[in-house]
C-alpha positions as CSV (number, residue, x, y, z in Angstrom):
1,X,-0.2,0.3,-0.2
2,X,1.5,3.4,-0.9
3,X,1.2,6.4,1.2
4,X,0.5,9.3,-1.1
5,X,-0.1,12.7,0.7
6,X,-2.8,14.9,-0.1
7,X,-3.9,18.2,-0.3
8,X,-5.9,17.4,3.4
9,X,-2.6,16.9,4.9
10,X,-2.0,19.5,7.7
11,X,1.1,21.6,7.5
12,X,4.1,20.4,9.8
13,X,6.4,22.8,11.7
14,X,9.5,24.4,10.2
15,X,11.7,24.0,12.6
16,X,11.2,19.6,12.5
17,X,14.7,19.7,10.8
18,X,17.0,18.2,13.4
19,X,20.3,19.4,15.5
20,X,22.1,16.4,14.5
21,X,21.4,17.6,10.5
22,X,22.4,21.3,11.5
23,X,25.9,20.2,13.2
24,X,26.7,17.9,10.3
25,X,25.9,20.6,7.7
26,X,28.9,23.1,10.0
27,X,31.4,20.1,9.7
28,X,34.0,20.0,7.0
29,X,33.0,18.5,4.1
30,X,34.4,14.4,4.2
31,X,33.9,11.7,2.9
32,X,32.5,8.3,5.1
33,X,34.6,5.7,3.3
34,X,38.0,8.0,4.1
35,X,36.9,9.3,7.6
36,X,36.4,5.3,8.2
37,X,40.0,4.6,7.9
38,X,42.6,4.5,10.7
39,X,44.2,8.4,11.3
40,X,47.6,6.6,10.0
41,X,45.8,4.8,6.6
42,X,44.4,7.9,5.9
43,X,47.3,9.8,5.9
44,X,49.1,7.4,3.7
45,X,46.4,8.0,1.2
46,X,46.2,11.8,1.3
47,X,49.4,12.1,-0.4
48,X,47.7,10.4,-3.4
49,X,44.4,12.3,-3.0
50,X,43.6,15.7,-5.1
51,X,40.3,18.3,-4.1
52,X,38.7,18.7,-7.4
53,X,35.1,20.6,-8.3
54,X,32.5,19.1,-9.9
55,X,30.3,20.3,-12.4
56,X,26.6,19.3,-12.8
57,X,25.9,17.4,-15.6
58,X,29.9,16.4,-16.0
59,X,30.2,13.0,-17.4
60,X,32.7,11.0,-15.1
61,X,32.8,7.9,-17.4
62,X,31.2,6.8,-20.1
63,X,29.8,2.6,-20.4
64,X,32.8,0.4,-21.4
65,X,35.6,3.6,-21.0
66,X,38.8,2.9,-19.3
67,X,39.0,4.4,-15.9
68,X,41.7,6.1,-15.2
69,X,40.7,7.9,-11.7
70,X,38.7,6.9,-9.0
71,X,36.8,9.6,-6.8
72,X,35.3,9.9,-3.1
73,X,32.9,12.9,-3.2
74,X,32.8,14.9,-0.4
75,X,29.7,17.0,-1.3
76,X,29.2,16.3,-4.9
77,X,26.7,13.7,-5.9
78,X,26.8,11.4,-8.8
79,X,24.9,9.0,-10.6
80,X,25.4,5.8,-12.3
81,X,22.9,5.6,-15.9
82,X,22.1,2.6,-17.8
83,X,21.8,3.2,-21.3
84,X,19.6,1.7,-23.5
85,X,19.6,1.7,-27.1
86,X,16.3,3.7,-27.3
87,X,18.3,6.9,-25.8
88,X,16.7,6.7,-22.1
89,X,18.4,6.5,-19.2
90,X,18.1,4.9,-16.2
91,X,19.6,5.5,-12.9
92,X,20.8,2.3,-10.8
93,X,23.0,4.6,-8.0
94,X,23.1,7.6,-6.2
95,X,26.5,7.8,-4.7
96,X,27.6,11.4,-3.0
97,X,29.6,11.2,0.6
98,X,29.2,7.8,1.8
99,X,30.6,6.3,-1.1
100,X,33.4,6.1,-3.9
101,X,33.1,6.2,-8.0
102,X,34.9,3.8,-9.9
103,X,34.0,0.7,-7.8
104,X,35.3,-2.0,-10.8
105,X,38.5,-1.2,-9.7
106,X,38.3,-2.7,-6.9
107,X,36.9,-5.2,-8.8
108,X,39.8,-6.0,-10.5
109,X,38.9,-4.5,-14.4
110,X,39.4,-1.0,-15.4
111,X,35.8,-0.8,-17.1
112,X,32.4,0.2,-16.0
113,X,29.2,-0.5,-18.4
114,X,27.5,2.4,-17.0
115,X,27.7,6.4,-17.4
116,X,28.6,8.1,-14.5
117,X,27.5,11.7,-14.4
118,X,27.4,14.5,-11.9
119,X,23.7,15.1,-10.4
120,X,24.7,17.4,-7.9
121,X,28.1,20.0,-8.1
122,X,30.0,19.9,-5.3
123,X,33.9,18.5,-4.4
124,X,35.8,15.3,-4.4
125,X,38.7,13.8,-3.8
126,X,39.9,12.2,-7.0
127,X,43.1,9.5,-7.2
128,X,44.2,7.8,-9.9
129,X,43.7,4.0,-11.3
130,X,47.4,3.2,-10.5
131,X,47.7,4.8,-7.3
132,X,44.7,3.1,-5.7
133,X,45.5,-0.2,-6.9
134,X,48.7,0.2,-5.5
135,X,47.2,1.2,-2.2
136,X,44.7,-1.5,-2.0
137,X,47.7,-4.1,-2.6
138,X,49.3,-2.5,0.1
139,X,46.7,-1.5,2.8
140,X,44.4,-4.1,3.4
141,X,41.9,-2.4,5.9
142,X,41.4,0.2,2.7
143,X,40.8,-3.6,0.6
144,X,38.2,-4.8,2.8
145,X,36.3,-1.9,3.3
146,X,35.9,-0.7,-0.2
147,X,34.9,-4.5,-0.8
148,X,32.4,-4.1,1.7
149,X,31.2,-0.6,0.2
150,X,31.1,-2.7,-3.3
151,X,28.7,-5.3,-1.6
152,X,26.7,-2.3,-0.5
153,X,26.2,-0.3,-3.3
154,X,25.2,-3.8,-5.0
155,X,22.0,-4.0,-2.6
156,X,21.7,-0.5,-3.3
157,X,21.0,-1.0,-7.4
158,X,18.9,-3.9,-6.4
159,X,16.8,-1.9,-4.0
160,X,16.3,0.7,-6.6
161,X,15.4,-1.7,-9.2
162,X,12.6,-3.0,-6.3
163,X,11.5,0.4,-5.3
164,X,10.9,1.4,-9.3
165,X,8.7,-1.8,-9.6
166,X,6.9,-1.5,-6.5
167,X,6.2,2.0,-4.9
168,X,5.0,5.6,-5.9
169,X,6.2,8.3,-7.8
170,X,5.7,10.4,-4.4
171,X,7.0,7.8,-2.2
172,X,10.4,7.8,-4.8
173,X,10.4,11.4,-4.9
174,X,10.6,11.8,-0.8
175,X,13.3,8.6,-0.8
176,X,15.3,10.4,-3.4
177,X,15.1,13.9,-1.6
178,X,16.0,12.0,1.3
179,X,19.3,10.4,0.2
180,X,20.4,13.7,-1.6
181,X,20.5,15.5,2.2
182,X,22.3,12.5,3.6
183,X,25.3,12.5,0.7
184,X,25.2,16.3,1.2
185,X,25.0,16.9,4.4
186,X,22.7,19.7,4.5
187,X,19.1,20.0,4.1
188,X,19.1,23.0,1.1
189,X,19.3,21.4,-2.6
190,X,20.5,22.3,-5.2
191,X,18.2,21.3,-7.5
192,X,15.8,21.6,-10.2
193,X,12.0,20.0,-11.0
194,X,13.8,18.4,-14.6
195,X,16.5,17.2,-12.7
196,X,14.7,15.4,-10.0
197,X,12.3,14.1,-12.8
198,X,14.8,12.3,-14.8
199,X,16.3,11.0,-11.4
200,X,12.7,9.9,-10.3
201,X,11.9,8.6,-14.2
202,X,8.7,10.6,-14.7
203,X,7.2,13.4,-16.4
204,X,8.5,17.0,-15.3
205,X,4.8,18.0,-14.6
206,X,4.3,14.6,-12.1
207,X,7.3,15.9,-10.3
208,X,5.5,19.7,-10.2
209,X,2.2,18.3,-8.6
210,X,4.6,16.1,-5.7
211,X,6.7,19.2,-4.8
212,X,3.2,21.6,-4.3
213,X,1.9,18.7,-2.5
214,X,4.7,18.5,0.1
215,X,4.8,22.0,0.3
216,X,1.8,22.3,1.4
217,X,2.2,19.3,4.2
218,X,5.2,21.8,5.4
219,X,7.5,19.4,4.3
220,X,9.5,21.4,2.0
221,X,10.2,24.4,1.0
222,X,10.8,25.3,-3.0
223,X,12.4,27.8,-5.0
224,X,13.5,28.3,-8.7
225,X,16.2,25.4,-8.4
226,X,16.5,25.1,-5.2
227,X,14.7,22.7,-2.6
228,X,14.7,23.0,0.8
229,X,13.9,20.3,3.4
230,X,11.9,21.6,6.2
231,X,10.4,18.2,8.0
232,X,12.6,15.5,7.9
233,X,10.9,13.3,10.3
234,X,7.7,14.0,8.3
235,X,9.7,13.3,5.1
236,X,11.0,9.5,6.0
237,X,6.8,9.1,6.8
238,X,6.1,10.0,3.8
239,X,8.8,8.3,1.7
240,X,9.0,4.3,1.0
241,X,10.8,1.7,3.4
242,X,13.9,1.5,0.8
243,X,15.4,4.6,2.3
244,X,15.6,2.9,5.7
245,X,16.6,-0.2,4.3
246,X,19.2,1.7,2.8
247,X,20.0,3.6,5.1
248,X,20.8,0.7,7.6
249,X,23.0,-1.0,5.0
250,X,25.1,1.9,4.8
251,X,26.7,2.0,8.0
252,X,29.8,1.2,7.4
253,X,31.0,-2.1,9.2
254,X,34.1,-3.2,10.3
255,X,36.0,-5.0,7.5
256,X,37.3,-8.7,7.1
257,X,40.7,-8.8,5.9
258,X,40.9,-10.0,2.2
259,X,44.4,-12.0,0.9
260,X,43.7,-11.5,-2.9
261,X,46.4,-8.9,-4.5
262,X,44.8,-6.4,-7.1
263,X,47.0,-6.3,-10.8
264,X,48.4,-2.7,-10.9
265,X,49.7,-3.2,-14.7
266,X,47.1,-1.6,-15.8
């Protein structure tokens, strides 16, 4: 059963944004995978990391293109898109400061069958493929952490496909807004209705209807090119179960050590 709001939903307080999210927004931008490393492992890796600014619409990888760099987003959000022969695009994963772009390198290959494109502009740490492969061989903690992340990312892709089949457009829209807030660490999202429509996979006029309903419910505020989440708890109630499932899955666990070396010859 879906849980769409209607015009009869009473407005909620604009003060519902939690203190936790406000404090998070005040913290220096970081990447949660890198932050999960020990201080020594992180310091070792920083000599290979370069801070880059990514712009909206920037393509990081094309399908089956050789990967020369990996990215650890801090404030940018990147989507994996599966391209159809008809020209349609299907978003399979949304990646921000909880993850990395370039997971095929962790799996021993240098190509990805999808397009990686920046949806929300911001910053990221970039590392060359050669340096990352070298560190994966030298640092078993990093290897273990990224392998566990790949497993979780596969779960996100499967959850997204399930969501598209089972849940309403409005539930999925709420789910995506929450994911975006998680990934950039602020309730203020630089987001057009056209972009949100592409991410959800529906027409823009349907997104306009949903934005209006959520605004009347006091859950969000919408200005041209910007969506502000006002009532996170209310938005979580309006979202499908996929959000809660993914949020639990992305809690970074302690990693098991792996002994398989990585091929650095690429």
